[in-house]
PQR file with spaces between the fields and no chain letter, atoms N, CA, C, O and H, PARSE charges and radii, in Angstrom:
ATOM       1  N    MET     1      25.419  -64.657  -26.250 -0.4000 1.5000
ATOM       2  CA   MET     1      25.641  -63.385  -25.632 -0.0000 2.0000
ATOM       3  C    MET     1      24.298  -62.837  -25.142  0.5500 1.7000
ATOM       4  O    MET     1      23.307  -62.863  -25.871 -0.5500 1.4000
ATOM       5  N    ALA     2      24.276  -62.365  -23.962 -0.4000 1.5000
ATOM       6  CA   ALA     2      23.046  -61.874  -23.359 -0.0000 2.0000
ATOM       7  C    ALA     2      22.717  -60.470  -23.866  0.5500 1.7000
ATOM       8  O    ALA     2      23.603  -59.715  -24.265 -0.5500 1.4000
ATOM       9  H    ALA     2      25.081  -62.344  -23.369  0.4000 1.0000
ATOM      10  N    TYR     3      21.434  -60.141  -23.843 -0.4000 1.5000
ATOM      11  CA   TYR     3      20.974  -58.820  -24.266 -0.0000 2.0000
ATOM      12  C    TYR     3      21.190  -57.820  -23.139  0.5500 1.7000
ATOM      13  O    TYR     3      20.928  -58.116  -21.973 -0.5500 1.4000
ATOM      14  H    TYR     3      20.714  -60.755  -23.519  0.4000 1.0000
ATOM      15  N    ASN     4      21.661  -56.654  -23.492 -0.4000 1.5000
ATOM      16  CA   ASN     4      21.726  -55.573  -22.521 -0.0000 2.0000
ATOM      17  C    ASN     4      21.244  -54.291  -23.180  0.5500 1.7000
ATOM      18  O    ASN     4      21.017  -54.264  -24.390 -0.5500 1.4000
ATOM      19  H    ASN     4      21.873  -56.414  -24.439  0.4000 1.0000
ATOM      20  N    LYS     5      21.089  -53.257  -22.420 -0.4000 1.5000
ATOM      21  CA   LYS     5      20.473  -52.034  -22.915 -0.0000 2.0000
ATOM      22  C    LYS     5      21.480  -50.928  -23.210  0.5500 1.7000
ATOM      23  O    LYS     5      21.142  -49.748  -23.113 -0.5500 1.4000
ATOM      24  H    LYS     5      21.273  -53.279  -21.437  0.4000 1.0000
ATOM      25  N    ASN     6      22.696  -51.284  -23.564 -0.4000 1.5000
ATOM      26  CA   ASN     6      23.710  -50.267  -23.847 -0.0000 2.0000
ATOM      27  C    ASN     6      23.274  -49.312  -24.947  0.5500 1.7000
ATOM      28  O    ASN     6      23.339  -48.095  -24.773 -0.5500 1.4000
ATOM      29  H    ASN     6      22.971  -52.242  -23.643  0.4000 1.0000
ATOM      30  N    ASN     7      22.829  -49.851  -26.079 -0.4000 1.5000
ATOM      31  CA   ASN     7      22.451  -49.000  -27.202 -0.0000 2.0000
ATOM      32  C    ASN     7      21.226  -48.155  -26.874  0.5500 1.7000
ATOM      33  O    ASN     7      21.133  -47.005  -27.303 -0.5500 1.4000
ATOM      34  H    ASN     7      22.776  -50.840  -26.220  0.4000 1.0000
ATOM      35  N    PHE     8      20.298  -48.710  -26.127 -0.4000 1.5000
ATOM      36  CA   PHE     8      19.115  -47.961  -25.715 -0.0000 2.0000
ATOM      37  C    PHE     8      19.512  -46.752  -24.888  0.5500 1.7000
ATOM      38  O    PHE     8      19.048  -45.643  -25.155 -0.5500 1.4000
ATOM      39  H    PHE     8      20.373  -49.644  -25.779  0.4000 1.0000
ATOM      40  N    TYR     9      20.352  -46.941  -23.902 -0.4000 1.5000
ATOM      41  CA   TYR     9      20.762  -45.836  -23.041 -0.0000 2.0000
ATOM      42  C    TYR     9      21.609  -44.820  -23.800  0.5500 1.7000
ATOM      43  O    TYR     9      21.529  -43.625  -23.518 -0.5500 1.4000
ATOM      44  H    TYR     9      20.729  -47.842  -23.685  0.4000 1.0000
ATOM      45  N    LYS    10      22.412  -45.266  -24.750 -0.4000 1.5000
ATOM      46  CA   LYS    10      23.195  -44.336  -25.567 -0.0000 2.0000
ATOM      47  C    LYS    10      22.283  -43.458  -26.420  0.5500 1.7000
ATOM      48  O    LYS    10      22.554  -42.269  -26.592 -0.5500 1.4000
ATOM      49  H    LYS    10      22.477  -46.238  -24.979  0.4000 1.0000
ATOM      50  N    ARG    11      21.208  -44.032  -26.954 -0.4000 1.5000
ATOM      51  CA   ARG    11      20.249  -43.262  -27.734 -0.0000 2.0000
ATOM      52  C    ARG    11      19.519  -42.250  -26.846  0.5500 1.7000
ATOM      53  O    ARG    11      19.289  -41.113  -27.256 -0.5500 1.4000
ATOM      54  H    ARG    11      20.988  -44.998  -26.814  0.4000 1.0000
ATOM      55  N    VAL    12      19.159  -42.662  -25.641 -0.4000 1.5000
ATOM      56  CA   VAL    12      18.497  -41.759  -24.696 -0.0000 2.0000
ATOM      57  C    VAL    12      19.423  -40.598  -24.354  0.5500 1.7000
ATOM      58  O    VAL    12      18.972  -39.456  -24.273 -0.5500 1.4000
ATOM      59  H    VAL    12      19.346  -43.586  -25.307  0.4000 1.0000
ATOM      60  N    ILE    13      20.694  -40.868  -24.156 -0.4000 1.5000
ATOM      61  CA   ILE    13      21.665  -39.808  -23.840 -0.0000 2.0000
ATOM      62  C    ILE    13      21.786  -38.838  -25.014  0.5500 1.7000
ATOM      63  O    ILE    13      21.865  -37.628  -24.803 -0.5500 1.4000
ATOM      64  H    ILE    13      21.060  -41.796  -24.222  0.4000 1.0000
ATOM      65  N    LYS    14      21.801  -39.350  -26.252 -0.4000 1.5000
ATOM      66  CA   LYS    14      21.861  -38.469  -27.423 -0.0000 2.0000
ATOM      67  C    LYS    14      20.664  -37.523  -27.451  0.5500 1.7000
ATOM      68  O    LYS    14      20.819  -36.327  -27.697 -0.5500 1.4000
ATOM      69  H    LYS    14      21.737  -40.333  -26.424  0.4000 1.0000
ATOM      70  N    ILE    15      19.484  -38.055  -27.203 -0.4000 1.5000
ATOM      71  CA   ILE    15      18.269  -37.237  -27.217 -0.0000 2.0000
ATOM      72  C    ILE    15      18.302  -36.217  -26.097  0.5500 1.7000
ATOM      73  O    ILE    15      17.950  -35.057  -26.307 -0.5500 1.4000
ATOM      74  H    ILE    15      19.358  -39.027  -27.003  0.4000 1.0000
ATOM      75  N    GLN    16      18.719  -36.629  -24.914 -0.4000 1.5000
ATOM      76  CA   GLN    16      18.797  -35.697  -23.785 -0.0000 2.0000
ATOM      77  C    GLN    16      19.813  -34.580  -24.047  0.5500 1.7000
ATOM      78  O    GLN    16      19.585  -33.432  -23.666 -0.5500 1.4000
ATOM      79  H    GLN    16      19.005  -37.572  -24.743  0.4000 1.0000
ATOM      80  N    ASN    17      20.925  -34.914  -24.695 -0.4000 1.5000
ATOM      81  CA   ASN    17      21.932  -33.900  -25.010 -0.0000 2.0000
ATOM      82  C    ASN    17      21.410  -32.884  -26.027  0.5500 1.7000
ATOM      83  O    ASN    17      21.700  -31.693  -25.921 -0.5500 1.4000
ATOM      84  H    ASN    17      21.110  -35.846  -25.005  0.4000 1.0000
ATOM      85  N    ILE    18      20.641  -33.355  -27.012 -0.4000 1.5000
ATOM      86  CA   ILE    18      20.046  -32.443  -27.982 -0.0000 2.0000
ATOM      87  C    ILE    18      19.112  -31.467  -27.275  0.5500 1.7000
ATOM      88  O    ILE    18      19.138  -30.266  -27.544 -0.5500 1.4000
ATOM      89  H    ILE    18      20.405  -34.323  -27.098  0.4000 1.0000
ATOM      90  N    VAL    19      18.289  -31.989  -26.371 -0.4000 1.5000
ATOM      91  CA   VAL    19      17.344  -31.138  -25.641 -0.0000 2.0000
ATOM      92  C    VAL    19      18.092  -30.139  -24.767  0.5500 1.7000
ATOM      93  O    VAL    19      17.734  -28.962  -24.734 -0.5500 1.4000
ATOM      94  H    VAL    19      18.269  -32.964  -26.152  0.4000 1.0000
ATOM      95  N    LEU    20      19.124  -30.590  -24.059 -0.4000 1.5000
ATOM      96  CA   LEU    20      19.885  -29.677  -23.202 -0.0000 2.0000
ATOM      97  C    LEU    20      20.556  -28.571  -24.010  0.5500 1.7000
ATOM      98  O    LEU    20      20.546  -27.412  -23.598 -0.5500 1.4000
ATOM      99  H    LEU    20      19.415  -31.547  -24.085  0.4000 1.0000
ATOM     100  N    ASP    21      21.135  -28.917  -25.150 -0.4000 1.5000
ATOM     101  CA   ASP    21      21.796  -27.914  -25.991 -0.0000 2.0000
ATOM     102  C    ASP    21      20.802  -26.877  -26.497  0.5500 1.7000
ATOM     103  O    ASP    21      21.089  -25.680  -26.480 -0.5500 1.4000
ATOM     104  H    ASP    21      21.143  -29.859  -25.485  0.4000 1.0000
ATOM     105  N    LEU    22      19.638  -27.329  -26.946 -0.4000 1.5000
ATOM     106  CA   LEU    22      18.649  -26.402  -27.481 -0.0000 2.0000
ATOM     107  C    LEU    22      18.039  -25.533  -26.395  0.5500 1.7000
ATOM     108  O    LEU    22      17.790  -24.348  -26.617 -0.5500 1.4000
ATOM     109  H    LEU    22      19.405  -28.301  -26.960  0.4000 1.0000
ATOM     110  N    LYS    23      17.795  -26.107  -25.226 -0.4000 1.5000
ATOM     111  CA   LYS    23      17.245  -25.322  -24.122 -0.0000 2.0000
ATOM     112  C    LYS    23      18.276  -24.308  -23.615  0.5500 1.7000
ATOM     113  O    LYS    23      17.907  -23.223  -23.166 -0.5500 1.4000
ATOM     114  H    LYS    23      17.997  -27.070  -25.046  0.4000 1.0000
ATOM     115  N    TYR    24      19.543  -24.651  -23.683 -0.4000 1.5000
ATOM     116  CA   TYR    24      20.606  -23.727  -23.260 -0.0000 2.0000
ATOM     117  C    TYR    24      20.702  -22.543  -24.216  0.5500 1.7000
ATOM     118  O    TYR    24      20.891  -21.405  -23.788 -0.5500 1.4000
ATOM     119  H    TYR    24      19.843  -25.533  -24.048  0.4000 1.0000
ATOM     120  N    LYS    25      20.569  -22.821  -25.521 -0.4000 1.5000
ATOM     121  CA   LYS    25      20.676  -21.757  -26.521 -0.0000 2.0000
ATOM     122  C    LYS    25      19.444  -20.857  -26.528  0.5500 1.7000
ATOM     123  O    LYS    25      19.563  -19.637  -26.645 -0.5500 1.4000
ATOM     124  H    LYS    25      20.416  -23.746  -25.869  0.4000 1.0000
ATOM     125  N    ASP    26      18.264  -21.457  -26.402 -0.4000 1.5000
ATOM     126  CA   ASP    26      17.015  -20.700  -26.487 -0.0000 2.0000
ATOM     127  C    ASP    26      16.065  -21.190  -25.401  0.5500 1.7000
ATOM     128  O    ASP    26      15.473  -22.263  -25.523 -0.5500 1.4000
ATOM     129  H    ASP    26      18.168  -22.447  -26.308  0.4000 1.0000
ATOM     130  N    GLU    27      15.924  -20.407  -24.348 -0.4000 1.5000
ATOM     131  CA   GLU    27      15.090  -20.818  -23.218 -0.0000 2.0000
ATOM     132  C    GLU    27      13.605  -20.817  -23.556  0.5500 1.7000
ATOM     133  O    GLU    27      12.824  -21.475  -22.868 -0.5500 1.4000
ATOM     134  H    GLU    27      16.405  -19.536  -24.250  0.4000 1.0000
ATOM     135  N    ASP    28      13.194  -20.094  -24.599 -0.4000 1.5000
ATOM     136  CA   ASP    28      11.782  -19.981  -24.937 -0.0000 2.0000
ATOM     137  C    ASP    28      11.262  -21.130  -25.794  0.5500 1.7000
ATOM     138  O    ASP    28      10.057  -21.215  -26.032 -0.5500 1.4000
ATOM     139  H    ASP    28      13.828  -19.559  -25.157  0.4000 1.0000
ATOM     140  N    ILE    29      12.128  -22.003  -26.256 -0.4000 1.5000
ATOM     141  CA   ILE    29      11.694  -23.116  -27.092 -0.0000 2.0000
ATOM     142  C    ILE    29      11.012  -24.172  -26.214  0.5500 1.7000
ATOM     143  O    ILE    29      11.479  -24.475  -25.116 -0.5500 1.4000
ATOM     144  H    ILE    29      13.107  -21.934  -26.062  0.4000 1.0000
ATOM     145  N    THR    30       9.918  -24.718  -26.707 -0.4000 1.5000
ATOM     146  CA   THR    30       9.178  -25.713  -25.924 -0.0000 2.0000
ATOM     147  C    THR    30       9.641  -27.117  -26.293  0.5500 1.7000
ATOM     148  O    THR    30      10.319  -27.326  -27.299 -0.5500 1.4000
ATOM     149  H    THR    30       9.539  -24.472  -27.599  0.4000 1.0000
ATOM     150  N    TYR    31       9.257  -28.069  -25.453 -0.4000 1.5000
ATOM     151  CA   TYR    31       9.619  -29.456  -25.717 -0.0000 2.0000
ATOM     152  C    TYR    31       8.923  -29.972  -26.971  0.5500 1.7000
ATOM     153  O    TYR    31       9.489  -30.782  -27.705 -0.5500 1.4000
ATOM     154  H    TYR    31       8.707  -27.899  -24.636  0.4000 1.0000
ATOM     155  N    LYS    32       7.708  -29.514  -27.222 -0.4000 1.5000
ATOM     156  CA   LYS    32       7.007  -29.947  -28.439 -0.0000 2.0000
ATOM     157  C    LYS    32       7.710  -29.434  -29.688  0.5500 1.7000
ATOM     158  O    LYS    32       7.799  -30.152  -30.684 -0.5500 1.4000
ATOM     159  H    LYS    32       7.247  -28.856  -26.626  0.4000 1.0000
ATOM     160  N    GLU    33       8.204  -28.217  -29.649 -0.4000 1.5000
ATOM     161  CA   GLU    33       8.943  -27.689  -30.793 -0.0000 2.0000
ATOM     162  C    GLU    33      10.227  -28.469  -31.009  0.5500 1.7000
ATOM     163  O    GLU    33      10.580  -28.785  -32.145 -0.5500 1.4000
ATOM     164  H    GLU    33       8.131  -27.634  -28.839  0.4000 1.0000
ATOM     165  N    ILE    34      10.922  -28.779  -29.934 -0.4000 1.5000
ATOM     166  CA   ILE    34      12.147  -29.579  -30.043 -0.0000 2.0000
ATOM     167  C    ILE    34      11.826  -30.942  -30.636  0.5500 1.7000
ATOM     168  O    ILE    34      12.536  -31.437  -31.511 -0.5500 1.4000
ATOM     169  H    ILE    34      10.635  -28.521  -29.011  0.4000 1.0000
ATOM     170  N    TYR    35      10.744  -31.541  -30.145 -0.4000 1.5000
ATOM     171  CA   TYR    35      10.357  -32.865  -30.634 -0.0000 2.0000
ATOM     172  C    TYR    35      10.061  -32.830  -32.131  0.5500 1.7000
ATOM     173  O    TYR    35      10.614  -33.629  -32.887 -0.5500 1.4000
ATOM     174  H    TYR    35      10.167  -31.139  -29.434  0.4000 1.0000
ATOM     175  N    TRP    36       9.198  -31.917  -32.565 -0.4000 1.5000
ATOM     176  CA   TRP    36       8.776  -31.909  -33.964 -0.0000 2.0000
ATOM     177  C    TRP    36       9.880  -31.492  -34.922  0.5500 1.7000
ATOM     178  O    TRP    36       9.928  -31.986  -36.048 -0.5500 1.4000
ATOM     179  H    TRP    36       8.749  -31.268  -31.950  0.4000 1.0000
ATOM     180  N    GLU    37      10.761  -30.602  -34.509 -0.4000 1.5000
ATOM     181  CA   GLU    37      11.783  -30.100  -35.424 -0.0000 2.0000
ATOM     182  C    GLU    37      13.061  -30.943  -35.450  0.5500 1.7000
ATOM     183  O    GLU    37      13.708  -31.047  -36.492 -0.5500 1.4000
ATOM     184  H    GLU    37      10.722  -30.200  -33.594  0.4000 1.0000
ATOM     185  N    TYR    38      13.428  -31.542  -34.320 -0.4000 1.5000
ATOM     186  CA   TYR    38      14.735  -32.201  -34.237 -0.0000 2.0000
ATOM     187  C    TYR    38      14.666  -33.699  -33.941  0.5500 1.7000
ATOM     188  O    TYR    38      15.407  -34.480  -34.537 -0.5500 1.4000
ATOM     189  H    TYR    38      12.902  -31.458  -33.473  0.4000 1.0000
ATOM     190  N    ILE    39      13.794  -34.100  -33.038 -0.4000 1.5000
ATOM     191  CA   ILE    39      13.805  -35.485  -32.562 -0.0000 2.0000
ATOM     192  C    ILE    39      13.026  -36.416  -33.491  0.5500 1.7000
ATOM     193  O    ILE    39      13.553  -37.454  -33.893 -0.5500 1.4000
ATOM     194  H    ILE    39      13.192  -33.465  -32.554  0.4000 1.0000
ATOM     195  N    GLU    40      11.796  -36.073  -33.837 -0.4000 1.5000
ATOM     196  CA   GLU    40      10.945  -36.966  -34.611 -0.0000 2.0000
ATOM     197  C    GLU    40      11.525  -37.302  -35.983  0.5500 1.7000
ATOM     198  O    GLU    40      11.505  -38.472  -36.364 -0.5500 1.4000
ATOM     199  H    GLU    40      11.369  -35.231  -33.511  0.4000 1.0000
ATOM     200  N    PRO    41      12.039  -36.340  -36.740 -0.5600 1.5000
ATOM     201  CA   PRO    41      12.594  -36.701  -38.048  0.2800 2.0000
ATOM     202  C    PRO    41      13.830  -37.606  -37.961  0.5500 1.7000
ATOM     203  O    PRO    41      14.035  -38.465  -38.819 -0.5500 1.4000
ATOM     204  N    LYS    42      14.638  -37.414  -36.937 -0.4000 1.5000
ATOM     205  CA   LYS    42      15.893  -38.164  -36.841 -0.0000 2.0000
ATOM     206  C    LYS    42      15.718  -39.530  -36.180  0.5500 1.7000
ATOM     207  O    LYS    42      16.264  -40.522  -36.661 -0.5500 1.4000
ATOM     208  H    LYS    42      14.472  -36.717  -36.240  0.4000 1.0000
ATOM     209  N    PHE    43      14.961  -39.590  -35.079 -0.4000 1.5000
ATOM     210  CA   PHE    43      14.860  -40.823  -34.307 -0.0000 2.0000
ATOM     211  C    PHE    43      13.562  -41.587  -34.535  0.5500 1.7000
ATOM     212  O    PHE    43      13.466  -42.759  -34.169 -0.5500 1.4000
ATOM     213  H    PHE    43      14.518  -38.783  -34.688  0.4000 1.0000
ATOM     214  N    ASN    44      12.557  -40.939  -35.137 -0.4000 1.5000
ATOM     215  CA   ASN    44      11.284  -41.583  -35.466 -0.0000 2.0000
ATOM     216  C    ASN    44      10.632  -42.239  -34.240  0.5500 1.7000
ATOM     217  O    ASN    44      10.292  -43.421  -34.266 -0.5500 1.4000
ATOM     218  H    ASN    44      12.635  -39.987  -35.434  0.4000 1.0000
ATOM     219  N    ILE    45      10.467  -41.464  -33.180 -0.4000 1.5000
ATOM     220  CA   ILE    45       9.796  -41.935  -31.974 -0.0000 2.0000
ATOM     221  C    ILE    45       8.590  -41.042  -31.701  0.5500 1.7000
ATOM     222  O    ILE    45       8.506  -39.934  -32.229 -0.5500 1.4000
ATOM     223  H    ILE    45      10.743  -40.503  -33.158  0.4000 1.0000
ATOM     224  N    SER    46       7.668  -41.515  -30.885 -0.4000 1.5000
ATOM     225  CA   SER    46       6.484  -40.725  -30.562 -0.0000 2.0000
ATOM     226  C    SER    46       6.808  -39.706  -29.473  0.5500 1.7000
ATOM     227  O    SER    46       7.846  -39.777  -28.815 -0.5500 1.4000
ATOM     228  H    SER    46       7.736  -42.415  -30.456  0.4000 1.0000
ATOM     229  N    TYR    47       5.884  -38.751  -29.305 -0.4000 1.5000
ATOM     230  CA   TYR    47       6.083  -37.733  -28.280 -0.0000 2.0000
ATOM     231  C    TYR    47       6.043  -38.351  -26.892  0.5500 1.7000
ATOM     232  O    TYR    47       6.767  -37.919  -25.994 -0.5500 1.4000
ATOM     233  H    TYR    47       5.041  -38.693  -29.839  0.4000 1.0000
ATOM     234  N    ARG    48       5.212  -39.344  -26.719 -0.4000 1.5000
ATOM     235  CA   ARG    48       5.121  -40.031  -25.431 -0.0000 2.0000
ATOM     236  C    ARG    48       6.462  -40.709  -25.088  0.5500 1.7000
ATOM     237  O    ARG    48       6.917  -40.640  -23.946 -0.5500 1.4000
ATOM     238  H    ARG    48       4.625  -39.694  -27.449  0.4000 1.0000
ATOM     239  N    THR    49       7.077  -41.347  -26.055 -0.4000 1.5000
ATOM     240  CA   THR    49       8.376  -41.979  -25.852 -0.0000 2.0000
ATOM     241  C    THR    49       9.442  -40.928  -25.561  0.5500 1.7000
ATOM     242  O    THR    49      10.288  -41.116  -24.687 -0.5500 1.4000
ATOM     243  H    THR    49       6.708  -41.404  -26.983  0.4000 1.0000
ATOM     244  N    PHE    50       9.395  -39.828  -26.296 -0.4000 1.5000
ATOM     245  CA   PHE    50      10.322  -38.719  -26.081 -0.0000 2.0000
ATOM     246  C    PHE    50      10.222  -38.217  -24.641  0.5500 1.7000
ATOM     247  O    PHE    50      11.242  -38.002  -23.987 -0.5500 1.4000
ATOM     248  H    PHE    50       8.707  -39.675  -27.006  0.4000 1.0000
ATOM     249  N    SER    51       9.010  -38.031  -24.150 -0.4000 1.5000
ATOM     250  CA   SER    51       8.806  -37.565  -22.777 -0.0000 2.0000
ATOM     251  C    SER    51       9.349  -38.581  -21.770  0.5500 1.7000
ATOM     252  O    SER    51       9.931  -38.199  -20.755 -0.5500 1.4000
ATOM     253  H    SER    51       8.181  -38.205  -24.681  0.4000 1.0000
ATOM     254  N    SER    52       9.163  -39.847  -22.042 -0.4000 1.5000
ATOM     255  CA   SER    52       9.680  -40.888  -21.155 -0.0000 2.0000
ATOM     256  C    SER    52      11.205  -40.883  -21.130  0.5500 1.7000
ATOM     257  O    SER    52      11.815  -41.071  -20.078 -0.5500 1.4000
ATOM     258  H    SER    52       8.690  -40.158  -22.866  0.4000 1.0000
ATOM     259  N    TYR    53      11.813  -40.669  -22.289 -0.4000 1.5000
ATOM     260  CA   TYR    53      13.269  -40.641  -22.374 -0.0000 2.0000
ATOM     261  C    TYR    53      13.858  -39.505  -21.547  0.5500 1.7000
ATOM     262  O    TYR    53      14.945  -39.644  -20.984 -0.5500 1.4000
ATOM     263  H    TYR    53      11.317  -40.516  -23.144  0.4000 1.0000
ATOM     264  N    LEU    54      13.154  -38.394  -21.470 -0.4000 1.5000
ATOM     265  CA   LEU    54      13.661  -37.263  -20.704 -0.0000 2.0000
ATOM     266  C    LEU    54      13.679  -37.548  -19.208  0.5500 1.7000
ATOM     267  O    LEU    54      14.424  -36.910  -18.464 -0.5500 1.4000
ATOM     268  H    LEU    54      12.271  -38.281  -21.927  0.4000 1.0000
ATOM     269  N    GLY    55      12.868  -38.497  -18.763 -0.4000 1.5000
ATOM     270  CA   GLY    55      12.806  -38.827  -17.345 -0.0000 2.0000
ATOM     271  C    GLY    55      13.750  -39.926  -16.911  0.5500 1.7000
ATOM     272  O    GLY    55      13.799  -40.256  -15.726 -0.5500 1.4000
ATOM     273  H    GLY    55      12.263  -39.016  -19.367  0.4000 1.0000
ATOM     274  N    ILE    56      14.498  -40.500  -17.832 -0.4000 1.5000
ATOM     275  CA   ILE    56      15.408  -41.605  -17.520 -0.0000 2.0000
ATOM     276  C    ILE    56      16.786  -41.046  -17.171  0.5500 1.7000
ATOM     277  O    ILE    56      17.308  -40.186  -17.879 -0.5500 1.4000
ATOM     278  H    ILE    56      14.458  -40.231  -18.795  0.4000 1.0000
ATOM     279  N    ASN    57      17.368  -41.533  -16.088 -0.4000 1.5000
ATOM     280  CA   ASN    57      18.744  -41.180  -15.744 -0.0000 2.0000
ATOM     281  C    ASN    57      19.661  -42.171  -16.465  0.5500 1.7000
ATOM     282  O    ASN    57      20.156  -43.125  -15.866 -0.5500 1.4000
ATOM     283  H    ASN    57      16.943  -42.232  -15.512  0.4000 1.0000
ATOM     284  N    ALA    58      19.877  -41.929  -17.750 -0.4000 1.5000
ATOM     285  CA   ALA    58      20.564  -42.885  -18.611 -0.0000 2.0000
ATOM     286  C    ALA    58      22.051  -43.002  -18.301  0.5500 1.7000
ATOM     287  O    ALA    58      22.615  -44.089  -18.421 -0.5500 1.4000
ATOM     288  H    ALA    58      19.475  -41.153  -18.237  0.4000 1.0000
ATOM     289  N    LYS    59      22.687  -41.930  -17.913 -0.4000 1.5000
ATOM     290  CA   LYS    59      24.123  -41.990  -17.616 -0.0000 2.0000
ATOM     291  C    LYS    59      24.387  -42.911  -16.428  0.5500 1.7000
ATOM     292  O    LYS    59      25.336  -43.695  -16.444 -0.5500 1.4000
ATOM     293  H    LYS    59      22.229  -41.046  -17.816  0.4000 1.0000
ATOM     294  N    ARG    60      23.546  -42.814  -15.401 -0.4000 1.5000
ATOM     295  CA   ARG    60      23.709  -43.686  -14.240 -0.0000 2.0000
ATOM     296  C    ARG    60      23.456  -45.148  -14.617  0.5500 1.7000
ATOM     297  O    ARG    60      24.207  -46.038  -14.218 -0.5500 1.4000
ATOM     298  H    ARG    60      22.775  -42.177  -15.389  0.4000 1.0000
ATOM     299  N    GLU    61      22.395  -45.385  -15.387 -0.4000 1.5000
ATOM     300  CA   GLU    61      22.061  -46.756  -15.776 -0.0000 2.0000
ATOM     301  C    GLU    61      23.145  -47.350  -16.677  0.5500 1.7000
ATOM     302  O    GLU    61      23.438  -48.543  -16.587 -0.5500 1.4000
ATOM     303  H    GLU    61      21.785  -44.662  -15.711  0.4000 1.0000
ATOM     304  N    LEU    62      23.734  -46.539  -17.533 -0.4000 1.5000
ATOM     305  CA   LEU    62      24.799  -47.036  -18.409 -0.0000 2.0000
ATOM     306  C    LEU    62      26.042  -47.389  -17.586  0.5500 1.7000
ATOM     307  O    LEU    62      26.731  -48.363  -17.890 -0.5500 1.4000
ATOM     308  H    LEU    62      23.496  -45.571  -17.606  0.4000 1.0000
ATOM     309  N    LYS    63      26.328  -46.600  -16.547 -0.4000 1.5000
ATOM     310  CA   LYS    63      27.466  -46.922  -15.675 -0.0000 2.0000
ATOM     311  C    LYS    63      27.248  -48.229  -14.930  0.5500 1.7000
ATOM     312  O    LYS    63      28.200  -48.971  -14.690 -0.5500 1.4000
ATOM     313  H    LYS    63      25.769  -45.809  -16.300  0.4000 1.0000
ATOM     314  N    LYS    64      26.003  -48.519  -14.561 -0.4000 1.5000
ATOM     315  CA   LYS    64      25.700  -49.775  -13.878 -0.0000 2.0000
ATOM     316  C    LYS    64      25.989  -50.989  -14.778  0.5500 1.7000
ATOM     317  O    LYS    64      26.402  -52.045  -14.299 -0.5500 1.4000
ATOM     318  H    LYS    64      25.230  -47.916  -14.757  0.4000 1.0000
ATOM     319  N    LEU    65      25.765  -50.817  -16.079 -0.4000 1.5000
ATOM     320  CA   LEU    65      25.979  -51.932  -17.008 -0.0000 2.0000
ATOM     321  C    LEU    65      27.445  -52.184  -17.329  0.5500 1.7000
ATOM     322  O    LEU    65      27.816  -53.290  -17.721 -0.5500 1.4000
ATOM     323  H    LEU    65      25.430  -49.959  -16.468  0.4000 1.0000
ATOM     324  N    GLN    66      28.271  -51.169  -17.166 -0.4000 1.5000
ATOM     325  CA   GLN    66      29.705  -51.319  -17.449 -0.0000 2.0000
ATOM     326  C    GLN    66      30.371  -52.152  -16.359  0.5500 1.7000
ATOM     327  O    GLN    66      30.099  -51.953  -15.174 -0.5500 1.4000
ATOM     328  H    GLN    66      27.969  -50.270  -16.847  0.4000 1.0000
ATOM     329  N    PRO    67      31.233  -53.074  -16.745 -0.5600 1.5000
ATOM     330  CA   PRO    67      31.898  -53.916  -15.737  0.2800 2.0000
ATOM     331  C    PRO    67      32.953  -53.161  -14.933  0.5500 1.7000
ATOM     332  O    PRO    67      33.590  -53.741  -14.054 -0.5500 1.4000
């Protein structure tokens, strides 16, 4: 079975949804606060990776992988 990035894109979508929900509830919260309080403890990724994940259009890429 060949490797694909389904799980990677699903994880990126989860992180993006967390950020969207928090930014919707509180517009004054910064990305660094979101990262340190919610993302880093749960997903154990660096801030640089977190920033990269926010720039990925994961929903579109996941649709491309679906047959």
